PDB file of all heavy atoms in Angstrom:
ATOM      1  N   MET A   1       3.537 -24.256 -15.105  1.00  0.00           N
ATOM      2  CA  MET A   1       3.491 -23.050 -14.304  1.00  0.00           C
ATOM      3  C   MET A   1       3.136 -21.863 -15.210  1.00  0.00           C
ATOM      4  O   MET A   1       3.737 -21.672 -16.261  1.00  0.00           O
ATOM      5  CB  MET A   1       4.861 -22.841 -13.651  1.00  0.00           C
ATOM      6  CG  MET A   1       4.892 -21.711 -12.688  1.00  0.00           C
ATOM      7  SD  MET A   1       6.388 -21.880 -11.688  1.00  0.00           S
ATOM      8  CE  MET A   1       6.878 -20.221 -11.586  1.00  0.00           C
ATOM      9  N   ALA A   2       2.188 -21.043 -14.775  1.00  0.00           N
ATOM     10  CA  ALA A   2       1.741 -19.901 -15.565  1.00  0.00           C
ATOM     11  C   ALA A   2       2.752 -18.749 -15.466  1.00  0.00           C
ATOM     12  O   ALA A   2       3.421 -18.572 -14.459  1.00  0.00           O
ATOM     13  CB  ALA A   2       0.390 -19.431 -15.060  1.00  0.00           C
ATOM     14  N   THR A   3       2.841 -17.999 -16.537  1.00  0.00           N
ATOM     15  CA  THR A   3       3.726 -16.827 -16.519  1.00  0.00           C
ATOM     16  C   THR A   3       3.060 -15.713 -15.723  1.00  0.00           C
ATOM     17  O   THR A   3       1.854 -15.542 -15.800  1.00  0.00           O
ATOM     18  CB  THR A   3       3.943 -16.292 -17.944  1.00  0.00           C
ATOM     19  OG1 THR A   3       3.349 -17.128 -18.885  1.00  0.00           O
ATOM     20  CG2 THR A   3       5.360 -16.082 -18.254  1.00  0.00           C
ATOM     21  N   PRO A   4       3.853 -14.959 -14.959  1.00  0.00           N
ATOM     22  CA  PRO A   4       3.258 -13.860 -14.201  1.00  0.00           C
ATOM     23  C   PRO A   4       2.659 -12.810 -15.149  1.00  0.00           C
ATOM     24  O   PRO A   4       3.162 -12.604 -16.257  1.00  0.00           O
ATOM     25  CB  PRO A   4       4.426 -13.276 -13.414  1.00  0.00           C
ATOM     26  CG  PRO A   4       5.659 -13.888 -13.948  1.00  0.00           C
ATOM     27  CD  PRO A   4       5.274 -15.084 -14.755  1.00  0.00           C
ATOM     28  N   ALA A   5       1.594 -12.173 -14.709  1.00  0.00           N
ATOM     29  CA  ALA A   5       0.917 -11.185 -15.544  1.00  0.00           C
ATOM     30  C   ALA A   5       1.786  -9.958 -15.773  1.00  0.00           C
ATOM     31  O   ALA A   5       1.705  -9.328 -16.815  1.00  0.00           O
ATOM     32  CB  ALA A   5      -0.394 -10.767 -14.892  1.00  0.00           C
ATOM     33  N   LEU A   6       2.644  -9.643 -14.801  1.00  0.00           N
ATOM     34  CA  LEU A   6       3.464  -8.444 -14.892  1.00  0.00           C
ATOM     35  C   LEU A   6       4.844  -8.739 -14.347  1.00  0.00           C
ATOM     36  O   LEU A   6       4.982  -9.418 -13.331  1.00  0.00           O
ATOM     37  CB  LEU A   6       2.835  -7.306 -14.079  1.00  0.00           C
ATOM     38  CG  LEU A   6       3.581  -5.976 -14.076  1.00  0.00           C
ATOM     39  CD1 LEU A   6       3.460  -5.314 -15.437  1.00  0.00           C
ATOM     40  CD2 LEU A   6       3.028  -5.067 -13.003  1.00  0.00           C
ATOM     41  N   ARG A   7       5.860  -8.219 -15.022  1.00  0.00           N
ATOM     42  CA  ARG A   7       7.231  -8.394 -14.547  1.00  0.00           C
ATOM     43  C   ARG A   7       7.895  -7.027 -14.521  1.00  0.00           C
ATOM     44  O   ARG A   7       7.892  -6.307 -15.519  1.00  0.00           O
ATOM     45  CB  ARG A   7       7.993  -9.322 -15.480  1.00  0.00           C
ATOM     46  CG  ARG A   7       9.400  -9.576 -15.020  1.00  0.00           C
ATOM     47  CD  ARG A   7      10.072 -10.594 -15.886  1.00  0.00           C
ATOM     48  NE  ARG A   7      11.442 -10.754 -15.414  1.00  0.00           N
ATOM     49  CZ  ARG A   7      12.430 -11.217 -16.125  1.00  0.00           C
ATOM     50  NH1 ARG A   7      12.198 -11.626 -17.348  1.00  0.00           N
ATOM     51  NH2 ARG A   7      13.625 -11.310 -15.635  1.00  0.00           N
ATOM     52  N   VAL A   8       8.427  -6.661 -13.349  1.00  0.00           N
ATOM     53  CA  VAL A   8       9.118  -5.384 -13.191  1.00  0.00           C
ATOM     54  C   VAL A   8      10.550  -5.696 -12.793  1.00  0.00           C
ATOM     55  O   VAL A   8      10.791  -6.377 -11.797  1.00  0.00           O
ATOM     56  CB  VAL A   8       8.450  -4.504 -12.109  1.00  0.00           C
ATOM     57  CG1 VAL A   8       9.206  -3.193 -11.949  1.00  0.00           C
ATOM     58  CG2 VAL A   8       6.992  -4.254 -12.453  1.00  0.00           C
ATOM     59  N   LEU A   9      11.489  -5.203 -13.568  1.00  0.00           N
ATOM     60  CA  LEU A   9      12.905  -5.427 -13.306  1.00  0.00           C
ATOM     61  C   LEU A   9      13.571  -4.073 -13.122  1.00  0.00           C
ATOM     62  O   LEU A   9      13.475  -3.200 -13.986  1.00  0.00           O
ATOM     63  CB  LEU A   9      13.549  -6.164 -14.486  1.00  0.00           C
ATOM     64  CG  LEU A   9      15.047  -6.361 -14.447  1.00  0.00           C
ATOM     65  CD1 LEU A   9      15.437  -7.288 -13.300  1.00  0.00           C
ATOM     66  CD2 LEU A   9      15.538  -6.909 -15.765  1.00  0.00           C
ATOM     67  N   ARG A  10      14.206  -3.881 -11.960  1.00  0.00           N
ATOM     68  CA  ARG A  10      14.923  -2.636 -11.688  1.00  0.00           C
ATOM     69  C   ARG A  10      16.407  -2.926 -11.673  1.00  0.00           C
ATOM     70  O   ARG A  10      16.861  -3.840 -11.002  1.00  0.00           O
ATOM     71  CB  ARG A  10      14.500  -2.067 -10.345  1.00  0.00           C
ATOM     72  CG  ARG A  10      13.075  -1.564 -10.363  1.00  0.00           C
ATOM     73  CD  ARG A  10      12.664  -1.029  -9.005  1.00  0.00           C
ATOM     74  NE  ARG A  10      11.335  -0.480  -9.034  1.00  0.00           N
ATOM     75  CZ  ARG A  10      10.235  -1.175  -8.769  1.00  0.00           C
ATOM     76  NH1 ARG A  10      10.331  -2.440  -8.449  1.00  0.00           N
ATOM     77  NH2 ARG A  10       9.055  -0.606  -8.814  1.00  0.00           N
ATOM     78  N   VAL A  11      17.170  -2.131 -12.400  1.00  0.00           N
ATOM     79  CA  VAL A  11      18.623  -2.291 -12.471  1.00  0.00           C
ATOM     80  C   VAL A  11      19.239  -1.022 -11.903  1.00  0.00           C
ATOM     81  O   VAL A  11      18.979   0.081 -12.390  1.00  0.00           O
ATOM     82  CB  VAL A  11      19.095  -2.499 -13.923  1.00  0.00           C
ATOM     83  CG1 VAL A  11      20.596  -2.646 -13.974  1.00  0.00           C
ATOM     84  CG2 VAL A  11      18.413  -3.710 -14.536  1.00  0.00           C
ATOM     85  N   THR A  12      20.030  -1.164 -10.861  1.00  0.00           N
ATOM     86  CA  THR A  12      20.705  -0.010 -10.279  1.00  0.00           C
ATOM     87  C   THR A  12      22.203  -0.171 -10.439  1.00  0.00           C
ATOM     88  O   THR A  12      22.719  -1.278 -10.500  1.00  0.00           O
ATOM     89  CB  THR A  12      20.360   0.133  -8.782  1.00  0.00           C
ATOM     90  OG1 THR A  12      20.695  -1.075  -8.123  1.00  0.00           O
ATOM     91  CG2 THR A  12      18.887   0.411  -8.578  1.00  0.00           C
ATOM     92  N   ASP A  13      22.885   0.926 -10.497  1.00  0.00           N
ATOM     93  CA  ASP A  13      24.337   0.925 -10.601  1.00  0.00           C
ATOM     94  C   ASP A  13      24.930   1.190  -9.231  1.00  0.00           C
ATOM     95  O   ASP A  13      24.359   1.919  -8.425  1.00  0.00           O
ATOM     96  CB  ASP A  13      24.811   1.999 -11.583  1.00  0.00           C
ATOM     97  CG  ASP A  13      24.315   1.727 -12.999  1.00  0.00           C
ATOM     98  OD1 ASP A  13      24.238   0.544 -13.371  1.00  0.00           O
ATOM     99  OD2 ASP A  13      24.012   2.693 -13.709  1.00  0.00           O
ATOM    100  N   SER A  14      26.082   0.635  -8.952  1.00  0.00           N
ATOM    101  CA  SER A  14      26.701   0.809  -7.639  1.00  0.00           C
ATOM    102  C   SER A  14      27.162   2.245  -7.408  1.00  0.00           C
ATOM    103  O   SER A  14      27.230   2.691  -6.277  1.00  0.00           O
ATOM    104  CB  SER A  14      27.883  -0.147  -7.477  1.00  0.00           C
ATOM    105  OG  SER A  14      28.840   0.109  -8.483  1.00  0.00           O
ATOM    106  N   ASP A  15      27.444   3.002  -8.466  1.00  0.00           N
ATOM    107  CA  ASP A  15      27.886   4.381  -8.296  1.00  0.00           C
ATOM    108  C   ASP A  15      26.745   5.381  -8.483  1.00  0.00           C
ATOM    109  O   ASP A  15      26.937   6.508  -8.884  1.00  0.00           O
ATOM    110  CB  ASP A  15      29.033   4.704  -9.256  1.00  0.00           C
ATOM    111  CG  ASP A  15      28.597   4.655 -10.710  1.00  0.00           C
ATOM    112  OD1 ASP A  15      27.543   4.059 -10.996  1.00  0.00           O
ATOM    113  OD2 ASP A  15      29.318   5.215 -11.553  1.00  0.00           O
ATOM    114  N   GLN A  16      25.547   4.944  -8.140  1.00  0.00           N
ATOM    115  CA  GLN A  16      24.353   5.761  -8.277  1.00  0.00           C
ATOM    116  C   GLN A  16      24.452   7.018  -7.417  1.00  0.00           C
ATOM    117  O   GLN A  16      24.644   6.944  -6.226  1.00  0.00           O
ATOM    118  CB  GLN A  16      23.177   4.906  -7.797  1.00  0.00           C
ATOM    119  CG  GLN A  16      21.924   5.131  -8.536  1.00  0.00           C
ATOM    120  CD  GLN A  16      20.902   4.125  -8.100  1.00  0.00           C
ATOM    121  OE1 GLN A  16      21.067   2.945  -8.313  1.00  0.00           O
ATOM    122  NE2 GLN A  16      19.890   4.584  -7.452  1.00  0.00           N
ATOM    123  N   ARG A  17      24.312   8.183  -8.022  1.00  0.00           N
ATOM    124  CA  ARG A  17      24.392   9.436  -7.285  1.00  0.00           C
ATOM    125  C   ARG A  17      23.013   9.970  -6.903  1.00  0.00           C
ATOM    126  O   ARG A  17      22.885  10.741  -5.974  1.00  0.00           O
ATOM    127  CB  ARG A  17      25.140  10.480  -8.107  1.00  0.00           C
ATOM    128  CG  ARG A  17      26.615  10.183  -8.222  1.00  0.00           C
ATOM    129  CD  ARG A  17      27.283  11.086  -9.226  1.00  0.00           C
ATOM    130  NE  ARG A  17      28.704  10.951  -9.400  1.00  0.00           N
ATOM    131  CZ  ARG A  17      29.380   9.867  -9.659  1.00  0.00           C
ATOM    132  NH1 ARG A  17      28.777   8.722  -9.724  1.00  0.00           N
ATOM    133  NH2 ARG A  17      30.689   9.878  -9.832  1.00  0.00           N
ATOM    134  N   VAL A  18      22.024   9.598  -7.633  1.00  0.00           N
ATOM    135  CA  VAL A  18      20.673  10.085  -7.397  1.00  0.00           C
ATOM    136  C   VAL A  18      19.808   8.931  -6.913  1.00  0.00           C
ATOM    137  O   VAL A  18      19.771   7.872  -7.541  1.00  0.00           O
ATOM    138  CB  VAL A  18      20.068  10.677  -8.695  1.00  0.00           C
ATOM    139  CG1 VAL A  18      18.662  11.171  -8.457  1.00  0.00           C
ATOM    140  CG2 VAL A  18      20.942  11.778  -9.242  1.00  0.00           C
ATOM    141  N   LYS A  19      19.118   9.151  -5.794  1.00  0.00           N
ATOM    142  CA  LYS A  19      18.241   8.095  -5.275  1.00  0.00           C
ATOM    143  C   LYS A  19      17.167   7.771  -6.310  1.00  0.00           C
ATOM    144  O   LYS A  19      16.537   8.658  -6.859  1.00  0.00           O
ATOM    145  CB  LYS A  19      17.578   8.563  -3.977  1.00  0.00           C
ATOM    146  CG  LYS A  19      16.702   7.516  -3.358  1.00  0.00           C
ATOM    147  CD  LYS A  19      16.085   8.005  -2.079  1.00  0.00           C
ATOM    148  CE  LYS A  19      15.174   6.932  -1.542  1.00  0.00           C
ATOM    149  NZ  LYS A  19      14.402   7.390  -0.414  1.00  0.00           N
ATOM    150  N   GLY A  20      16.998   6.515  -6.581  1.00  0.00           N
ATOM    151  CA  GLY A  20      15.975   6.076  -7.524  1.00  0.00           C
ATOM    152  C   GLY A  20      16.437   6.056  -8.965  1.00  0.00           C
ATOM    153  O   GLY A  20      15.682   5.679  -9.839  1.00  0.00           O
ATOM    154  N   ALA A  21      17.680   6.494  -9.226  1.00  0.00           N
ATOM    155  CA  ALA A  21      18.176   6.480 -10.605  1.00  0.00           C
ATOM    156  C   ALA A  21      18.472   5.039 -11.012  1.00  0.00           C
ATOM    157  O   ALA A  21      18.712   4.178 -10.181  1.00  0.00           O
ATOM    158  CB  ALA A  21      19.431   7.333 -10.731  1.00  0.00           C
ATOM    159  N   GLY A  22      18.464   4.799 -12.256  1.00  0.00           N
ATOM    160  CA  GLY A  22      18.739   3.466 -12.776  1.00  0.00           C
ATOM    161  C   GLY A  22      17.811   3.176 -13.940  1.00  0.00           C
ATOM    162  O   GLY A  22      17.160   4.070 -14.467  1.00  0.00           O
ATOM    163  N   ARG A  23      17.755   1.925 -14.301  1.00  0.00           N
ATOM    164  CA  ARG A  23      16.908   1.525 -15.425  1.00  0.00           C
ATOM    165  C   ARG A  23      15.804   0.617 -14.914  1.00  0.00           C
ATOM    166  O   ARG A  23      15.951  -0.053 -13.902  1.00  0.00           O
ATOM    167  CB  ARG A  23      17.738   0.788 -16.466  1.00  0.00           C
ATOM    168  CG  ARG A  23      18.780   1.670 -17.111  1.00  0.00           C
ATOM    169  CD  ARG A  23      19.655   0.886 -18.037  1.00  0.00           C
ATOM    170  NE  ARG A  23      20.568   0.067 -17.226  1.00  0.00           N
ATOM    171  CZ  ARG A  23      21.110  -1.064 -17.619  1.00  0.00           C
ATOM    172  NH1 ARG A  23      20.839  -1.542 -18.806  1.00  0.00           N
ATOM    173  NH2 ARG A  23      21.926  -1.727 -16.841  1.00  0.00           N
ATOM    174  N   MET A  24      14.713   0.586 -15.666  1.00  0.00           N
ATOM    175  CA  MET A  24      13.587  -0.257 -15.292  1.00  0.00           C
ATOM    176  C   MET A  24      13.001  -0.872 -16.549  1.00  0.00           C
ATOM    177  O   MET A  24      12.887  -0.206 -17.579  1.00  0.00           O
ATOM    178  CB  MET A  24      12.523   0.577 -14.580  1.00  0.00           C
ATOM    179  CG  MET A  24      11.311  -0.211 -14.184  1.00  0.00           C
ATOM    180  SD  MET A  24      10.098   0.809 -13.351  1.00  0.00           S
ATOM    181  CE  MET A  24      10.935   1.096 -11.821  1.00  0.00           C
ATOM    182  N   VAL A  25      12.676  -2.141 -16.462  1.00  0.00           N
ATOM    183  CA  VAL A  25      12.003  -2.832 -17.554  1.00  0.00           C
ATOM    184  C   VAL A  25      10.681  -3.342 -17.002  1.00  0.00           C
ATOM    185  O   VAL A  25      10.653  -4.017 -15.972  1.00  0.00           O
ATOM    186  CB  VAL A  25      12.846  -4.020 -18.076  1.00  0.00           C
ATOM    187  CG1 VAL A  25      12.075  -4.790 -19.139  1.00  0.00           C
ATOM    188  CG2 VAL A  25      14.180  -3.548 -18.600  1.00  0.00           C
ATOM    189  N   ILE A  26       9.598  -2.975 -17.641  1.00  0.00           N
ATOM    190  CA  ILE A  26       8.271  -3.442 -17.241  1.00  0.00           C
ATOM    191  C   ILE A  26       7.703  -4.205 -18.431  1.00  0.00           C
ATOM    192  O   ILE A  26       7.615  -3.658 -19.530  1.00  0.00           O
ATOM    193  CB  ILE A  26       7.338  -2.278 -16.875  1.00  0.00           C
ATOM    194  CG1 ILE A  26       7.951  -1.409 -15.776  1.00  0.00           C
ATOM    195  CG2 ILE A  26       5.973  -2.804 -16.429  1.00  0.00           C
ATOM    196  CD1 ILE A  26       7.155  -0.167 -15.468  1.00  0.00           C
ATOM    197  N   SER A  27       7.346  -5.449 -18.208  1.00  0.00           N
ATOM    198  CA  SER A  27       6.793  -6.235 -19.314  1.00  0.00           C
ATOM    199  C   SER A  27       5.558  -6.977 -18.846  1.00  0.00           C
ATOM    200  O   SER A  27       5.402  -7.285 -17.677  1.00  0.00           O
ATOM    201  CB  SER A  27       7.834  -7.220 -19.854  1.00  0.00           C
ATOM    202  OG  SER A  27       8.186  -8.152 -18.857  1.00  0.00           O
ATOM    203  N   GLY A  28       4.687  -7.220 -19.768  1.00  0.00           N
ATOM    204  CA  GLY A  28       3.452  -7.925 -19.477  1.00  0.00           C
ATOM    205  C   GLY A  28       2.345  -7.405 -20.378  1.00  0.00           C
ATOM    206  O   GLY A  28       2.601  -6.765 -21.396  1.00  0.00           O
ATOM    207  N   ARG A  29       1.115  -7.674 -19.959  1.00  0.00           N
ATOM    208  CA  ARG A  29      -0.023  -7.176 -20.736  1.00  0.00           C
ATOM    209  C   ARG A  29      -0.056  -5.663 -20.672  1.00  0.00           C
ATOM    210  O   ARG A  29       0.331  -5.056 -19.667  1.00  0.00           O
ATOM    211  CB  ARG A  29      -1.338  -7.724 -20.187  1.00  0.00           C
ATOM    212  CG  ARG A  29      -1.471  -9.224 -20.309  1.00  0.00           C
ATOM    213  CD  ARG A  29      -2.793  -9.722 -19.784  1.00  0.00           C
ATOM    214  NE  ARG A  29      -3.133  -9.054 -18.531  1.00  0.00           N
ATOM    215  CZ  ARG A  29      -4.374  -8.873 -18.085  1.00  0.00           C
ATOM    216  NH1 ARG A  29      -5.385  -9.316 -18.770  1.00  0.00           N
ATOM    217  NH2 ARG A  29      -4.605  -8.260 -16.947  1.00  0.00           N
ATOM    218  N   MET A  30      -0.493  -5.015 -21.731  1.00  0.00           N
ATOM    219  CA  MET A  30      -0.509  -3.555 -21.813  1.00  0.00           C
ATOM    220  C   MET A  30      -1.275  -2.938 -20.647  1.00  0.00           C
ATOM    221  O   MET A  30      -0.826  -1.959 -20.045  1.00  0.00           O
ATOM    222  CB  MET A  30      -1.121  -3.110 -23.143  1.00  0.00           C
ATOM    223  CG  MET A  30      -1.088  -1.618 -23.350  1.00  0.00           C
ATOM    224  SD  MET A  30       0.572  -0.924 -23.383  1.00  0.00           S
ATOM    225  CE  MET A  30       1.131  -1.482 -24.960  1.00  0.00           C
ATOM    226  N   ALA A  31      -2.412  -3.502 -20.285  1.00  0.00           N
ATOM    227  CA  ALA A  31      -3.201  -2.954 -19.181  1.00  0.00           C
ATOM    228  C   ALA A  31      -2.433  -3.020 -17.860  1.00  0.00           C
ATOM    229  O   ALA A  31      -2.478  -2.085 -17.056  1.00  0.00           O
ATOM    230  CB  ALA A  31      -4.526  -3.708 -19.060  1.00  0.00           C
ATOM    231  N   ASP A  32      -1.701  -4.120 -17.639  1.00  0.00           N
ATOM    232  CA  ASP A  32      -0.927  -4.268 -16.408  1.00  0.00           C
ATOM    233  C   ASP A  32       0.263  -3.319 -16.387  1.00  0.00           C
ATOM    234  O   ASP A  32       0.596  -2.741 -15.344  1.00  0.00           O
ATOM    235  CB  ASP A  32      -0.448  -5.710 -16.247  1.00  0.00           C
ATOM    236  CG  ASP A  32      -1.593  -6.681 -16.050  1.00  0.00           C
ATOM    237  OD1 ASP A  32      -2.640  -6.277 -15.488  1.00  0.00           O
ATOM    238  OD2 ASP A  32      -1.453  -7.856 -16.452  1.00  0.00           O
ATOM    239  N   VAL A  33       0.913  -3.139 -17.530  1.00  0.00           N
ATOM    240  CA  VAL A  33       2.053  -2.218 -17.623  1.00  0.00           C
ATOM    241  C   VAL A  33       1.570  -0.791 -17.372  1.00  0.00           C
ATOM    242  O   VAL A  33       2.193  -0.038 -16.604  1.00  0.00           O
ATOM    243  CB  VAL A  33       2.752  -2.338 -18.992  1.00  0.00           C
ATOM    244  CG1 VAL A  33       3.774  -1.228 -19.193  1.00  0.00           C
ATOM    245  CG2 VAL A  33       3.422  -3.706 -19.121  1.00  0.00           C
ATOM    246  N   CYS A  34       0.466  -0.405 -17.960  1.00  0.00           N
ATOM    247  CA  CYS A  34      -0.083   0.942 -17.757  1.00  0.00           C
ATOM    248  C   CYS A  34      -0.469   1.156 -16.300  1.00  0.00           C
ATOM    249  O   CYS A  34      -0.234   2.230 -15.738  1.00  0.00           O
ATOM    250  CB  CYS A  34      -1.287   1.177 -18.664  1.00  0.00           C
ATOM    251  SG  CYS A  34      -0.831   1.310 -20.407  1.00  0.00           S
ATOM    252  N   ALA A  35      -1.051   0.145 -15.661  1.00  0.00           N
ATOM    253  CA  ALA A  35      -1.425   0.252 -14.254  1.00  0.00           C
ATOM    254  C   ALA A  35      -0.189   0.423 -13.379  1.00  0.00           C
ATOM    255  O   ALA A  35      -0.198   1.209 -12.423  1.00  0.00           O
ATOM    256  CB  ALA A  35      -2.220  -0.985 -13.822  1.00  0.00           C
ATOM    257  N   GLU A  36       0.884  -0.282 -13.698  1.00  0.00           N
ATOM    258  CA  GLU A  36       2.125  -0.148 -12.933  1.00  0.00           C
ATOM    259  C   GLU A  36       2.720   1.239 -13.128  1.00  0.00           C
ATOM    260  O   GLU A  36       3.196   1.853 -12.172  1.00  0.00           O
ATOM    261  CB  GLU A  36       3.128  -1.231 -13.349  1.00  0.00           C
ATOM    262  CG  GLU A  36       4.457  -1.149 -12.645  1.00  0.00           C
ATOM    263  CD  GLU A  36       4.410  -1.419 -11.150  1.00  0.00           C
ATOM    264  OE1 GLU A  36       3.363  -1.819 -10.617  1.00  0.00           O
ATOM    265  OE2 GLU A  36       5.456  -1.241 -10.493  1.00  0.00           O
ATOM    266  N   LEU A  37       2.694   1.757 -14.343  1.00  0.00           N
ATOM    267  CA  LEU A  37       3.194   3.110 -14.597  1.00  0.00           C
ATOM    268  C   LEU A  37       2.361   4.140 -13.837  1.00  0.00           C
ATOM    269  O   LEU A  37       2.908   5.097 -13.277  1.00  0.00           O
ATOM    270  CB  LEU A  37       3.190   3.409 -16.097  1.00  0.00           C
ATOM    271  CG  LEU A  37       4.235   2.654 -16.909  1.00  0.00           C
ATOM    272  CD1 LEU A  37       3.990   2.877 -18.406  1.00  0.00           C
ATOM    273  CD2 LEU A  37       5.642   3.078 -16.524  1.00  0.00           C
ATOM    274  N   ASP A  38       1.043   3.972 -13.800  1.00  0.00           N
ATOM    275  CA  ASP A  38       0.182   4.872 -13.027  1.00  0.00           C
ATOM    276  C   ASP A  38       0.524   4.811 -11.543  1.00  0.00           C
ATOM    277  O   ASP A  38       0.577   5.834 -10.862  1.00  0.00           O
ATOM    278  CB  ASP A  38      -1.293   4.521 -13.225  1.00  0.00           C
ATOM    279  CG  ASP A  38      -1.819   4.905 -14.595  1.00  0.00           C
ATOM    280  OD1 ASP A  38      -1.171   5.741 -15.275  1.00  0.00           O
ATOM    281  OD2 ASP A  38      -2.880   4.370 -14.990  1.00  0.00           O
ATOM    282  N   ARG A  39       0.764   3.590 -11.035  1.00  0.00           N
ATOM    283  CA  ARG A  39       1.115   3.423  -9.627  1.00  0.00           C
ATOM    284  C   ARG A  39       2.433   4.118  -9.314  1.00  0.00           C
ATOM    285  O   ARG A  39       2.555   4.826  -8.309  1.00  0.00           O
ATOM    286  CB  ARG A  39       1.207   1.934  -9.280  1.00  0.00           C
ATOM    287  CG  ARG A  39       1.426   1.651  -7.807  1.00  0.00           C
ATOM    288  CD  ARG A  39       1.726   0.192  -7.560  1.00  0.00           C
ATOM    289  NE  ARG A  39       3.053  -0.176  -8.021  1.00  0.00           N
ATOM    290  CZ  ARG A  39       4.184   0.097  -7.349  1.00  0.00           C
ATOM    291  NH1 ARG A  39       4.154   0.755  -6.221  1.00  0.00           N
ATOM    292  NH2 ARG A  39       5.349  -0.282  -7.827  1.00  0.00           N
ATOM    293  N   LEU A  40       3.422   3.956 -10.188  1.00  0.00           N
ATOM    294  CA  LEU A  40       4.719   4.585  -9.978  1.00  0.00           C
ATOM    295  C   LEU A  40       4.616   6.110 -10.051  1.00  0.00           C
ATOM    296  O   LEU A  40       5.260   6.821  -9.268  1.00  0.00           O
ATOM    297  CB  LEU A  40       5.725   4.072 -11.019  1.00  0.00           C
ATOM    298  CG  LEU A  40       6.146   2.614 -10.850  1.00  0.00           C
ATOM    299  CD1 LEU A  40       6.933   2.149 -12.072  1.00  0.00           C
ATOM    300  CD2 LEU A  40       6.951   2.421  -9.587  1.00  0.00           C
ATOM    301  N   ALA A  41       3.801   6.633 -10.958  1.00  0.00           N
ATOM    302  CA  ALA A  41       3.611   8.081 -11.073  1.00  0.00           C
ATOM    303  C   ALA A  41       2.938   8.635  -9.815  1.00  0.00           C
ATOM    304  O   ALA A  41       3.320   9.700  -9.315  1.00  0.00           O
ATOM    305  CB  ALA A  41       2.789   8.412 -12.306  1.00  0.00           C
ATOM    306  N   ALA A  42       1.958   7.921  -9.284  1.00  0.00           N
ATOM    307  CA  ALA A  42       1.283   8.357  -8.059  1.00  0.00           C
ATOM    308  C   ALA A  42       2.236   8.336  -6.870  1.00  0.00           C
ATOM    309  O   ALA A  42       2.229   9.242  -6.029  1.00  0.00           O
ATOM    310  CB  ALA A  42       0.064   7.477  -7.783  1.00  0.00           C
ATOM    311  N   LEU A  43       3.074   7.318  -6.808  1.00  0.00           N
ATOM    312  CA  LEU A  43       4.063   7.217  -5.734  1.00  0.00           C
ATOM    313  C   LEU A  43       5.058   8.377  -5.812  1.00  0.00           C
ATOM    314  O   LEU A  43       5.373   9.010  -4.805  1.00  0.00           O
ATOM    315  CB  LEU A  43       4.800   5.881  -5.833  1.00  0.00           C
ATOM    316  CG  LEU A  43       5.877   5.606  -4.801  1.00  0.00           C
ATOM    317  CD1 LEU A  43       5.285   5.544  -3.404  1.00  0.00           C
ATOM    318  CD2 LEU A  43       6.593   4.320  -5.132  1.00  0.00           C
ATOM    319  N   GLU A  44       5.524   8.681  -7.014  1.00  0.00           N
ATOM    320  CA  GLU A  44       6.464   9.795  -7.201  1.00  0.00           C
ATOM    321  C   GLU A  44       5.814  11.126  -6.830  1.00  0.00           C
ATOM    322  O   GLU A  44       6.426  11.985  -6.183  1.00  0.00           O
ATOM    323  CB  GLU A  44       6.945   9.824  -8.650  1.00  0.00           C
ATOM    324  CG  GLU A  44       7.982  10.887  -8.909  1.00  0.00           C
ATOM    325  CD  GLU A  44       8.477  10.891 -10.350  1.00  0.00           C
ATOM    326  OE1 GLU A  44       7.909  10.181 -11.187  1.00  0.00           O
ATOM    327  OE2 GLU A  44       9.451  11.611 -10.612  1.00  0.00           O
ATOM    328  N   ALA A  45       4.555  11.315  -7.213  1.00  0.00           N
ATOM    329  CA  ALA A  45       3.842  12.556  -6.890  1.00  0.00           C
ATOM    330  C   ALA A  45       3.655  12.694  -5.382  1.00  0.00           C
ATOM    331  O   ALA A  45       3.806  13.778  -4.831  1.00  0.00           O
ATOM    332  CB  ALA A  45       2.485  12.593  -7.609  1.00  0.00           C
ATOM    333  N   ALA A  46       3.339  11.597  -4.718  1.00  0.00           N
ATOM    334  CA  ALA A  46       3.165  11.628  -3.263  1.00  0.00           C
ATOM    335  C   ALA A  46       4.474  11.952  -2.559  1.00  0.00           C
ATOM    336  O   ALA A  46       4.504  12.694  -1.582  1.00  0.00           O
ATOM    337  CB  ALA A  46       2.607  10.282  -2.772  1.00  0.00           C
ATOM    338  N   GLN A  47       5.576  11.421  -3.055  1.00  0.00           N
ATOM    339  CA  GLN A  47       6.880  11.686  -2.462  1.00  0.00           C
ATOM    340  C   GLN A  47       7.307  13.137  -2.709  1.00  0.00           C
ATOM    341  O   GLN A  47       7.999  13.725  -1.890  1.00  0.00           O
ATOM    342  CB  GLN A  47       7.937  10.713  -3.001  1.00  0.00           C
ATOM    343  CG  GLN A  47       7.753   9.329  -2.494  1.00  0.00           C
ATOM    344  CD  GLN A  47       8.735   8.351  -3.118  1.00  0.00           C
ATOM    345  OE1 GLN A  47       9.363   8.632  -4.126  1.00  0.00           O
ATOM    346  NE2 GLN A  47       8.836   7.166  -2.520  1.00  0.00           N
ATOM    347  N   ALA A  48       6.897  13.719  -3.823  1.00  0.00           N
ATOM    348  CA  ALA A  48       7.260  15.098  -4.137  1.00  0.00           C
ATOM    349  C   ALA A  48       6.537  16.078  -3.214  1.00  0.00           C
ATOM    350  O   ALA A  48       7.024  17.169  -2.964  1.00  0.00           O
ATOM    351  CB  ALA A  48       6.929  15.406  -5.594  1.00  0.00           C
ATOM    352  N   ARG A  49       5.369  15.685  -2.695  1.00  0.00           N
ATOM    353  CA  ARG A  49       4.604  16.549  -1.796  1.00  0.00           C
ATOM    354  C   ARG A  49       5.165  16.598  -0.390  1.00  0.00           C
ATOM    355  O   ARG A  49       4.820  17.468   0.374  1.00  0.00           O
ATOM    356  CB  ARG A  49       3.157  16.077  -1.733  1.00  0.00           C
ATOM    357  CG  ARG A  49       2.378  16.494  -2.952  1.00  0.00           C
ATOM    358  CD  ARG A  49       0.945  16.065  -2.845  1.00  0.00           C
ATOM    359  NE  ARG A  49       0.738  15.117  -3.953  1.00  0.00           N
ATOM    360  CZ  ARG A  49      -0.027  14.054  -3.902  1.00  0.00           C
ATOM    361  NH1 ARG A  49      -0.697  13.776  -2.829  1.00  0.00           N
ATOM    362  NH2 ARG A  49      -0.147  13.275  -4.932  1.00  0.00           N
ATOM    363  N   ILE A  50       6.014  15.642  -0.071  1.00  0.00           N
ATOM    364  CA  ILE A  50       6.554  15.577   1.303  1.00  0.00           C
ATOM    365  C   ILE A  50       7.623  16.616   1.490  1.00  0.00           C
ATOM    366  O   ILE A  50       8.378  16.968   0.684  1.00  0.00           O
ATOM    367  CB  ILE A  50       7.096  14.167   1.597  1.00  0.00           C
ATOM    368  CG1 ILE A  50       5.961  13.182   1.585  1.00  0.00           C
ATOM    369  CG2 ILE A  50       7.830  14.138   2.928  1.00  0.00           C
ATOM    370  CD1 ILE A  50       6.371  11.746   1.773  1.00  0.00           C
TER     371      ILE A  50
END
């Protein structure tokens, strides 16, 4: 079985006070990690405009 090109792991705490707070681990090829970071930044920017 082939390893996935990108792995995103989100860890949240049960006493989270801020929506979206927590830790995140992104691993994989550099190009895939950068693309995921770009996607997350675009999502955050879109949510900030609402």
